N, C-alpha and C positions, 0 to 999 in steps of 0.2 A: 587185252591190254596193248596199247600202242607201243611200238618199238622205235626208239630214237637211234638211228643208224649213224655209222661213220660215213664220211663223204671223201672218196679218194678218186682223183682224176675225173671229177665231175659225176661220179656215180655213187648212189647210196648203197651201202653194203653192211650186212650184219657182221662181217668178219668171219674168221675161221674158228675162233675159240668156242663159240656157242655160249659164252658167259654173258650174263646181264646183271644189272643192279637196279633196284627200285628207285623211282623218282616220286617224291611226295608233294602234295599241296600242303605247305606248313600251316595254313589257316585251319584246315580240317583234320590233318594227320592222315589223310587217305592217300593210298598209292594211286597215281594217275598215269604212270607210264613205266616202261622198262627202258634202260639205255644199254646199248651194246658195249661191252667192256673189251677193249683191244689190248694187245701186247706187242711183242716184237714183230710178228707177222704183219700186222696192220701198219705199224710204224715203218717197217721196211718198204711196204707198198707205197705209202704216202710219200716217203722221202724219194723213192725212185721216180714217182710221178713228178714231184717238185724239181728234181734234178734235171729231168728231161725238159720240163717247161722253162727252166732257167736259161737254157741256151738261146731261146727266142725272146723271152721276156726281158732279159738283161740287155739285149741288143735293140730293144724298142726305144725310140727316142724319149727322153724324159717328158717332152711336151705331150706325147701320146699317152704316156702313163698318167700324166696329170689329168687328161680328159676323162679317164676312168674315174678319178677321184671327184671331178666335178659332177659327173653323172651320179656317183654314189652319194654325194652330198644332197642332191635333189631328191633321190629316192628315199634316203634315210629321213629327210625332213617330211616328205609326204606320208611315210609309213610309221611315223614316230609313235602313234597311238598303238599300232599293232606290236611294235617292238616293246613298248612299255607293258602292254598286257601280257606278253610272253614272259617278260622278266617277273612280273608280279605273281603269276600263277605258280611258278616254281620256287621263287625266292621268298615271297610274302610281303615285300615292301609295298607301300601305298602307290597308287597310280601316279600321283603327282611327283612322288620321289623318283619313281622309275622314269618319268618324263625328264626329270632333271639329269638323270644318268645319260639319257639319249642326247640331251643338249650338250653335255660336256664331251660326249663322243663326237658330235658334229663339229665341235671346235677343232679337234685334231684332224678330222677329215678335211676341213677347210684349210688348215695349215699345210697339209700334204698336197693340196691343189697347187701350191707355189713351189713344188719340188724342182722345176728347172732352174730357178734362181738359187736354190739351196745347194745344188750340185755343181754350180758354176765353178770352174777351176781358176787357177792363177797362172799368169805368164809373165816372164821377165826376159827381155831381150838384152843381149850383150852382157851376160853375167861374167863373161871372160872374152878373150879375143875370138870373135866369130862364134861364140857359144851362147845358146839360148836355154832357158829352163822353164818347164811348165809343171804344174801339179794338178792332179785330178783325183776325184773320189770315185772308187769303183765298188759295185755291189759285192757282197761276200759270197752269195750262193744260196743254198737252202738254209733257212733259219727257222726257229721254232719258238712258240709261245706256250707257256703253261700258266693258265689263268684261274682266278679264284671264284668262289661262289658269290661273293658279296656284290660284285659288279659284273654280271655274266655277259653283258653286251658292251659296256663302256671300256673295260680293260682290254678285251680283244681289239676293240676299235681304237685304243691308244697305241697298240702294237702294229697291227696288220697294215693300216694305211701307210705308215712311215716306212715299214720294211719293204712293201711291194712297190711303193712309189720310188724308192731308191734303187729298184731293179732286182731285188731278191725274190725268191719264192718261199712259201710259208707253210708250215705244219702247225696246226693249232690243237693243243690238248686242253680242252676246257674242264671245269669242275664237273664231276659226275652227279653233283647234287641238283644242278639246274642247267642241264645241257641243251635244252631246246633253243636258247638264245644264240648259241654258237652256230647251229645249223641255219637259223634265220639270218644271221650275219653273213654266212656263206651265200645264201640266196640273194641277198642285197648286192654283194660283189658281182655275182654272176649276171644279175640283171643290169648292172652298170657296165658290163662288157669285159670283165676280167676273164682271161682265157682259162680253159680247163687245165688243172694241174698247178696253177700258180698258187692257189689256196686249197689246202686239204684239211679235213677235220678228223681227228682220231680221238674217240672217247676212251676213258679207262682210268686206271689208278696207278699204283706204283710201278707195275710192270711196263706200262706205256711210258711213264716218265723215265725209267731207267733205260729203256730202249732208245729214247731220244738222246739222253745224255751220252750214251755209249756209241751212237751211230757215227761212223767216220765221215759221212757226207753232210752231217749237220754242222754248220760253221759257227752258229751262235744261238744262244738260248736266252730268252727273257722270261722272268718268273715274277709273280706277285702272290704272296701268301704269308704263312707264319714264319717266324725267324728260324726255328729248328729246321724246317724244310728248306728255307732259303739257303741256309748255311750248307746243308747237304747237297743241294743242287749246284751251288757255286763250287764247292770242293770237288764233287765228282765231274762236273762239266769241265772245269779248268784242268783237272788231271787228264781228261781226254783231249786236251788241246783246244777247247772251244773258247770263244768269247762269251762271257756270261754276265748278265745283270740280274740280280735276285733281290727283290724288294721284300722285306720281312715285316715284322710286327711293329707295334707302337704303343706308347703310353703317353698320350698327348695332354699336356698341362695348359691351363689358362690361368694366368696371374691376374688378380683383381686388386688394384691399388686403392687406398682409401679415398682418393679423389675421383674414382670412376663413377659413372652413372650406373647405379646398382640395378635399376630397372632394365637398362640396356644390356648390362652384363648377364642378368638372369635370363632374359629372352634369348641371348646368344647361346648361353649354356644349354637351354632347353632344346634348341634346334640342333646344336652340335653334339650334344650328349645322347639324345633320344631319337633323332632322325634315323631312319632305317634300323630301328631297334638297337642302335649302337654298333651295328655290324659294318663299320667303316674303318679303314686304317687311319683316317684323319679325324675320327670322332674324338671329341674332347671328353676324356673319362676322368680327369682330375681337375677340380677347381681349387686354386690356391689363393684364397683371400689373405691379404696382409693385414694383420691386427685383429684382435678379438672383436672389436666393434664392427669392422668390415665383414667379418665372418658371420656374426650374428644377424646383421642386416641381410646378407646374401641368403643365408639358409631360410630366414623368414620369408623372403620373396620366392625362393625356389619351392619350398615344401608344398604350398597349395597348388602351384602349377604342375608339379609332378603328380600329385594326387588327381588332378583334373585332366591328365592326358587322355585324349580320345583314342582308344585302342580298338582296332577292328581289322577285318579283312580288306584286301585291296578293292573289293567291289563296293565298299562303303565310302562314299565321296567325302564324308566328314572325318574319316580316320586320319589321325596324325602319326600313328605308329602301328606296324603289323607284328606278326609273330617272328620268332627266330627261326633259323633255317631247318633244324632237325631236333628230334627228341634228345639226342646226345648233347647238342648245344644247350638245350633247355636245362637238362640235368646238371651240366657243368656249371652254368651260370648260377643256378640256385645253390649248388654246392659251394661256390665261391662266396655268395652272400652269407651262407651259413658260417663259413670260415671267418669272414670279416666280423660277424657278430661275436663269434666265440673268441676272437682275438682282441675285442674291445671297441670295435667301431659302434657308433650310435646309429641304429637303423631308424632314420627319421620317417622315410616312406618305404614301405615294404611291398615289393611286387611279386613275392614268391608264390602267393596263393591266388594270383589273378586267374579268373575263369571268365569265359565269354559264352553267354547262353547261345545254344545252337552250334557252337564250335568247340565243344568240350574235348574233342580229340586233338585239337590243334596244339602247336608248340608255343605256348604263350608264356611270357614273363612280363609282369607289369613294371612300370617305371619305378626304379629304386634309388633312393637318396641316402648315402652313408655320410655321416659327419664324424669329425675327430678321428679320421684315418691317420695313421702314422707310417713312415717309410718302412718300418719293419713288417708291416702286415702283408699277408699274401695278396689281398685285393689291390694293394698298391704295386707290388712287385710284378704281378702277372697281368698279361693282357686279358681282360674279361671278355671282350667282344660281345657285349650285350648291353641292355638298357640300364646300366648301373653307373651313377655319377658319384664319385667320392670327393668329399671336401676335406682337404688337408690344410690346416691352419698354419700360416707362417708368421713368425714374430717380426720379420723385417723383409724389405725388398731383397737384400743380399741373400738372406736365407732361402727365399723362394727361387732365386736364380741358381744358387748352388745346388738346391734340391733337384732342379731339372737337369743341370749339367752332370750330376752324379748318376743319373739313371742310365741304364744300358741302352735304352731306345732313344732315338733322336729324329723322329719323323716330322712331326709338326708341333707347333706351340703358338700361344697367343698371349698378349698382354692387353688389359683394358685399363686405360688411364687418360687423363687430360694433360698429363705432364709430358711435354715433348722431349725434355732432357732424359727422363726415365725411359721413354719409348726408344729413343735413339741408342741409349746405352744398352738396353735389353737386346735390340736387334743385332748389336755388335758383339756382345759378350756371350749370347746364348749359343750352345753347341748343338744346334738343331738345324735340319736342312730347310724347313719351310716355316716362316715366321709371319704371324699376323699381328698387326697393331690395330686394336679395336675391330678386328676381323677374326671370327672364331675358327673358321675352317679355311686356312690360307692355301688352298689348292691353286697353283699357278695357272694362268691362262696358257693356251696351247702354244703360243710363240715364245714362252719361257720353257722351263723343264721341271718335271716332277721328280723329286727324289729326296730321301732323308739322309741322315748321318748315322754313325755308330752302328749298332746292331739292327738298325732298320733297313740297311741296304748292304749288299755284298757286290762289289763291282764299282766301276768308276763313272758310269753314265746314268743320267736320268732317263725316264721311260718315254718321253715324247719331246717335241720341240727341237731346238738345235742340237741338244745332246743325243737325240735319237738318230739324227743324220750321221753323227760321228760313230754311233754304235753300229749302225747297219751298213756302214761303208768303211773302206780302208783307203788310206792315202797312197797314191803313187806319184813319184816325182821323176820326170824325164829330163835329162840334160843332154843336149844335142849339139853337134858341130858337123858341118858339111865340108869335106876336103876341098882345099883350094889348089891342090897339086903340088904344094910346097911341103916337103918332108922336113920336119924338125929333128927327127931322130928320137930314140927312146929316152924317156924321162924316168929316173929312178927315185927321185925325191917325191914326197907326198904332193899331189897336184894342187896348185893354187889357181884361182880364177883371176887373180890380179894381173 
């Protein structure tokens, strides 16, 4: 069985613990590798390597750091199929979906190529008599990323390019469920010319996470995952004096107004709800049609499309959806569908008994459509993170808006309508961080910033774009005056530049 190692200061190592965890192909259910599971010893070694590398890397001119990003961009583009295949084998998403993940990663790498302009400071002459002032952004030091299984290449590539382009060094703790993508990302950076020690990869579970959060030399931590873990990481990291951004769960709603194009809305819900088997933090998991007639038309359009979903392994070029990540995820999703049915939801399309010939051991859940879901139901309150779309019927536009605003999550949302006034009002009133108008998955482009509201994020900064520059740097302002030989004597009042 192949062993997926840590990578510390340029060297692959199994670490000192001797502990491993199995890695599965979710399409077959078969174990395909072991991953080394690190803890404090491996984190300490990775942080020490990153701290040493920081001295030289932070002093490297931003233009030279940008050249590494330019080379990385070309390498990632040339090897996109290899990266996508690595994602699919361990995650299960279709090849085309994995290619989409690589494309969104590329956009952030391209944004990082412009880092010299992003780090440009400010200068003001004569803020006072013979006094000048300048402001600059400086790198933090060693920073860390703790990344999820659902985007094993994209999320690391949302964090690392921005962090290292700003002059930091990085310790990556990827998901142990699909760890090979992280090691491949490391290889791409090294091929692009990133020096040894600037990027290190430590695999593991909670022991490795806690070691990162407690380490005195880790200055900042970025996390993407579930809300309970995000809250834990934010609390523990901040207690240790670190800068922390922790992105959590979601329950993304899409409102469909009576004037919307129902065919367009149904197509949008299919892709947003069932792409990547619903294992996206930006997946639309709740459709909110306004009015019974709108709801009836929408469900009538959705039901045959959900039934006709082409489900298969990533090696099937016609597959639209693959398996879920683990047997535990499969059991949890099926259990939530059971709970929804017992609480009164109408199971219009039932994916609980889906089986695929030749892949009977895989972690499969078929597309599931639940109608007449209510806010009190477990399937509405909890993040299912699977191929389950709930239809919650609203009596009015205001009821739909209030429903979304009352939910604890505030990651993404969308409205489908031809009414510009309603769309403008929705974008203004809705208490959600990312909003789509006739766009079902409103993930911002790389030169904006990704981040939700409420319990979908802990911390003040988005994960990429301009917000990432602020997160991975700190501001320093220098006020200077050069003596003229004239002594004015001591001043005991608060100084004024006037």
